[in-house]
C-alpha positions in Angstrom: 82.8 128.5 103.4 86.1 128.1 105.0 87.4 124.7 104.7 90.4 124.8 107.5 90.1 124.7 111.4 91.5 127.8 113.5 93.6 127.0 116.6 90.7 128.1 118.6 88.3 126.0 117.0 90.5 122.8 117.7 90.8 123.7 120.9 87.3 124.5 122.1 86.1 121.9 119.5 84.1 121.9 115.6 81.1 123.4 118.0 79.8 125.8 120.6 77.1 124.1 122.4 73.8 126.3 122.5 73.4 125.2 125.7 76.5 126.9 127.0 74.8 129.8 129.2 78.1 132.1 127.7 77.4 131.5 124.2 74.2 132.8 122.3 72.6 130.4 119.9 73.7 132.4 116.8 77.0 133.3 117.9 77.6 129.5 118.5 77.0 128.4 114.6 79.0 131.7 113.2 82.1 130.0 114.4 81.2 126.8 112.5 84.1 125.5 110.2 81.9 123.0 107.2 84.3 120.6 105.8 82.7 119.3 102.6 81.2 115.5 102.9 83.4 112.9 101.7 86.9 111.4 102.6 89.0 113.2 99.7 88.2 116.2 102.1 89.2 115.2 105.4 93.3 115.7 104.3 92.2 119.8 104.4 91.8 119.1 107.9 93.8 116.3 108.9 97.7 116.9 108.0 100.2 114.4 107.7 102.3 113.5 110.7 106.1 115.4 110.7 107.2 111.8 110.7 105.6 110.4 107.7 107.7 109.6 105.0 106.2 112.2 102.7 105.3 115.2 104.6 107.6 117.4 102.5 105.3 116.9 99.4 102.5 117.7 101.3 100.3 120.1 99.6 96.5 120.6 100.4 96.2 123.1 97.6 98.2 120.8 95.0 95.8 120.0 91.6 96.8 118.1 88.6 95.1 116.6 85.4 93.8 113.0 85.1 96.0 112.6 82.3 98.9 113.4 84.9 97.6 111.0 87.4 97.0 108.2 84.8 100.4 108.7 84.3 101.9 107.9 87.2 99.6 104.9 88.2 100.8 103.4 84.9 104.4 104.2 85.6 104.2 103.1 89.3 102.4 99.3 87.7 105.3 99.3 85.8 107.7 99.8 88.5 106.5 98.3 91.2 103.3 96.3 90.3 105.5 94.0 87.8 107.9 93.5 90.0 106.1 92.7 93.2 104.1 89.9 91.2 107.5 88.5 90.1 107.9 87.9 93.9 104.3 86.5 94.4 105.9 84.4 91.5 108.5 83.3 93.5 105.9 82.6 96.6 104.1 80.3 94.5 107.2 78.4 93.0 108.2 77.3 96.2 104.6 76.7 97.9 103.7 74.8 94.7 106.6 73.0 93.7 105.8 69.6 96.3 102.5 68.8 94.7 104.7 68.7 91.5 107.3 66.5 93.2 104.3 64.0 94.2 104.1 63.2 90.6 107.6 61.7 90.3 107.1 59.3 93.6 108.6 61.5 95.9 106.2 59.7 98.9 108.0 56.5 97.7 111.4 57.7 98.1 110.9 58.7 101.4 109.0 56.1 102.3 106.4 58.6 103.2 102.2 57.9 103.5 100.0 59.8 102.7 99.4 60.5 106.2 102.8 61.5 106.8 102.0 64.2 103.4 98.8 65.4 105.5 101.1 66.0 108.6 103.8 67.5 106.2 101.2 69.8 105.3 99.4 70.8 108.5 102.7 71.4 110.0 103.5 74.1 107.3 100.3 75.8 107.7 100.8 76.0 111.5 104.1 77.5 111.2 103.0 79.7 108.5 100.0 81.1 111.0 102.4 81.4 113.9 104.8 83.8 112.1 102.3 86.0 110.7 101.9 88.4 113.6 105.6 88.3 114.3 106.6 89.1 110.8 103.9 92.5 110.5 105.8 93.6 113.7 109.3 93.2 112.1 107.6 94.5 108.7 106.9 97.8 110.7 110.2 97.9 112.9 112.5 97.8 110.0 110.8 98.3 106.7 108.9 96.6 103.8 112.1 96.7 101.9 114.4 94.7 104.4 112.1 92.2 105.6 110.1 91.0 102.7 113.5 89.8 100.4 114.9 88.6 103.4 111.6 86.3 103.7 112.4 85.2 100.0 115.7 84.7 100.4 115.1 82.7 103.7 112.2 80.5 101.9 114.4 80.0 99.1 117.4 78.6 100.9 114.9 76.0 102.5 113.2 75.0 99.4 116.7 74.2 97.3 117.9 72.3 100.7 114.7 70.0 100.5 116.6 68.6 97.8 118.5 66.5 100.4 115.1 65.2 102.0 115.9 61.6 102.9 113.2 60.5 105.6 110.2 61.8 107.4 112.3 63.8 109.8 113.8 66.2 107.2 110.4 66.1 105.6 108.6 67.8 108.6 111.6 70.2 109.3 111.6 71.7 105.9 107.8 72.0 106.0 108.2 74.0 109.3 110.7 76.3 108.0 109.3 77.2 104.7 105.9 77.5 106.3 107.8 79.9 109.1 109.3 81.7 106.3 106.5 82.4 104.3 104.1 83.6 106.9 103.3 87.2 106.8 104.7 87.8 103.3 101.4 88.1 101.4 99.8 90.6 104.1 103.1 92.6 104.3 103.1 92.8 100.6 99.4 94.3 100.3 100.1 96.7 103.1 103.3 98.0 101.2 101.1 98.2 98.1 98.4 100.2 99.7 101.2 103.1 100.4 101.3 103.6 96.5 97.9 103.2 95.3 94.1 104.2 96.4 91.6 102.2 97.3 89.6 101.9 94.3 92.8 101.1 92.4 93.4 97.9 94.6 91.4 95.7 93.6 92.5 95.0 90.4 96.1 95.1 91.9 95.6 92.5 94.1 94.0 90.4 91.2 96.9 90.7 89.4 98.7 89.5 92.5 96.3 86.2 92.9 96.4 85.7 88.9 100.5 85.8 89.0 99.8 82.9 91.5 97.9 80.9 89.0 100.4 81.5 86.3 103.0 80.6 88.4 101.2 77.2 89.1 101.0 77.3 85.1 104.7 78.0 84.7 105.6 75.7 87.8 103.7 72.6 86.0 105.9 73.3 82.9 108.9 73.6 84.2 108.0 70.3 86.2 106.7 68.6 82.8 110.7 68.9 81.8 112.8 69.0 85.2 111.5 66.2 86.3 112.6 64.1 83.6 116.1 64.7 84.9 115.4 61.6 86.9 118.9 59.5 86.8 121.0 62.6 86.2 124.1 62.1 88.8 122.2 59.5 90.4 119.5 62.0 91.7 115.5 62.1 91.8 113.6 64.2 88.8 112.5 66.2 92.4 115.9 66.4 93.7 116.3 69.0 91.0 113.0 70.4 91.2 113.7 72.0 94.4 117.1 72.6 93.9 116.8 74.6 90.6 113.5 76.5 92.1 114.9 77.2 95.7 118.0 78.7 93.7 115.7 80.6 91.4 113.7 82.2 94.4 116.9 83.1 96.7 117.7 85.0 93.2 114.6 87.0 92.8 114.7 87.8 96.4 118.3 89.2 96.2 117.4 91.2 93.6 114.2 92.2 95.5 116.4 93.7 98.1 118.7 95.9 95.7 115.3 97.2 94.1 112.5 97.8 96.1 111.8 100.9 97.2 111.4 102.4 100.6 108.9 104.5 100.2 106.8 106.6 97.0 109.3 109.3 98.0 112.4 107.1 98.9 112.7 104.9 95.4 116.6 105.4 94.7 118.5 102.2 95.2 121.5 99.8 94.2 120.0 98.6 90.8 117.9 101.8 90.5 120.3 105.0 91.0 117.7 107.6 90.0 114.3 108.3 91.8 111.2 107.0 90.1 109.3 109.8 90.1 109.6 113.4 89.4 109.0 115.7 92.1 106.0 116.8 90.4 105.0 113.0 90.3 106.1 112.8 93.8 103.6 115.7 94.7 100.5 114.1 92.9 101.5 110.7 94.6 101.5 112.2 98.0 98.9 114.5 98.1 96.4 112.2 96.1 96.9 108.8 98.3 96.5 111.2 101.4 93.0 112.6 100.1 92.0 109.1 99.3 92.9 108.5 102.9 94.3 110.9 105.5 95.1 107.9 107.6 98.4 106.5 105.6 99.7 110.0 106.6 99.6 109.5 110.3 102.6 107.1 110.9 105.4 106.5 109.3 105.8 103.0 107.6 108.5 102.1 110.0 106.2 103.3 112.7 106.5 100.1 114.8 103.4 98.0 115.8 102.9 97.0 119.3 100.8 94.1 120.9 98.4 96.5 122.3 97.9 97.3 118.3 97.1 93.4 117.5 94.8 93.1 120.5 93.0 96.1 119.4 92.8 94.6 115.8 91.2 91.6 117.4 89.3 93.3 119.7 87.4 95.2 116.5 84.0 93.5 116.2 83.2 95.0 112.8 85.9 93.1 111.7 85.1 89.8 113.0 82.8 88.8 110.0 85.9 90.1 107.6 87.8 87.4 109.8 85.6 84.4 109.6 85.5 85.1 105.7 89.1 84.6 105.7 89.1 81.8 107.8 86.7 79.7 105.7 86.9 81.2 102.2 89.6 78.9 100.9 88.6 75.4 102.4 86.4 74.0 99.6 88.9 74.4 96.6 92.7 74.0 98.6 92.1 70.2 99.0 91.2 70.2 95.2 94.4 72.1 94.3 96.6 70.6 96.8 96.0 66.8 95.9 95.2 67.5 92.1 98.2 66.1 90.8 99.2 63.5 93.4 95.3 62.0 92.2 95.7 62.2 88.3 99.3 60.3 89.3 97.3 57.4 91.1 94.2 57.2 88.8 96.6 56.3 85.7 98.4 59.5 84.0 102.1 59.7 83.4 104.3 62.0 85.3 104.2 64.4 82.7 100.5 64.3 81.8 99.9 65.0 85.7 101.3 68.2 85.6 100.3 69.3 82.3 96.7 68.8 83.4 96.9 71.1 86.5 97.2 73.7 84.2 93.8 74.3 82.7 92.1 75.1 86.2 94.7 77.7 87.0 94.3 79.6 83.5 90.5 79.4 84.0 91.0 80.9 87.4 93.2 83.6 86.3 90.3 84.8 84.1 87.6 84.5 85.8 89.6 86.8 88.9 90.6 89.4 86.6 86.9 89.6 85.1 85.3 89.8 88.6 88.5 92.2 90.0 87.5 94.7 87.0 83.8 94.2 87.1 84.1 95.3 91.1 86.2 97.9 90.0 83.9 99.6 87.4 80.9 99.3 89.5 82.2 99.9 92.7 80.9 97.0 94.7 82.7 93.9 96.2 80.5 91.8 98.7 78.5 90.3 95.5 81.4 89.8 93.6 83.0 87.9 96.2 79.8 85.8 97.1 80.1 84.9 93.0 83.4 83.7 93.5 82.5 81.2 96.4 79.4 79.9 94.6 81.4 79.4 91.2 82.8 76.3 92.6 79.8 74.9 94.7 78.6 73.3 91.5 81.7 71.9 90.1 82.6 70.5 94.1 79.6 68.6 93.9 79.9 66.9 90.5 83.4 65.9 91.9 81.2 63.8 94.4 78.3 62.9 92.1 79.8 62.0 88.8 80.3 58.2 88.5 83.9 56.9 88.9 86.0 55.7 85.9 
């Protein structure tokens, strides 16, 4: 069977109608070009657009062994995944250090109430949300290699500038700027990753990203336990040094990312890495395995500008509304507990050191459960029940917080 469409078939359509008076039923089906069932076969009839960065490596007849593909994925994990996890570490470091700073009497030093802290958190989230779409538009226009590292350097700068907060106004301003600079980073990074991995491979990689956020919580707590003991050094509170040092670290990660990140799977050279990540053979395997998994990846360039029309079209897609709703409510149960854990521990009598150390076990358990669910999801090729299990896991624990006696 012919797996390709001729130009005449493309113009006339895949089928000639048997009702057409000029075409006999037998003749109408004699020109049918059959494509085997499965999305992996669509790349044979949907070639990549000429603007696609990997079009020069496109070869519908290319073949490779499972061992070659596994070696390619391992190399991508080593070169790309590990560094993106480092970037996620920098993200969580500056998102979570405020919680650590609360154990060093930040609110008292700035003359803030708990309501002021709540307002600051709300301001941060609103600015984070407001920046999501503009950042995606910028990312599609100028490329992931440019926008993502610049975002890191911007919020890293705001983070270390928090060291000089002195009242409610400066607290609100820094919260707003951090939210605006971080908004859009996570979806932008995830979209960037999809240009290097097949759909089935993403569950474990995304779990690695989210696990990195929890690893950052662990490391941040350990760092905070030590850095906050610097209270009095230079006449400054411990939280001054916490914001300053961790903000500078994030800025450095962002700067290195600007020099290191690839522009696309076939443009991997940079200031730090002068030679391509992949050989020509590996680039051919990379591009064709991705296009056979999802031919739509080749229909646009990575820097294809997105327009407001595209955003409105996405919002208007009713098949996505359920997913949007899940994203809206999924983190509501656990977020308040996580955000106020260190402050709560401090207020019930634990020391600054103990309050930070006691926030570690929950992060470690979350890492273990997340990786187990992701690996199971990849093995069974199932998503819904794995997601439901993760949410129901939280339910009895939240109930216990309410039902157990105090003391």
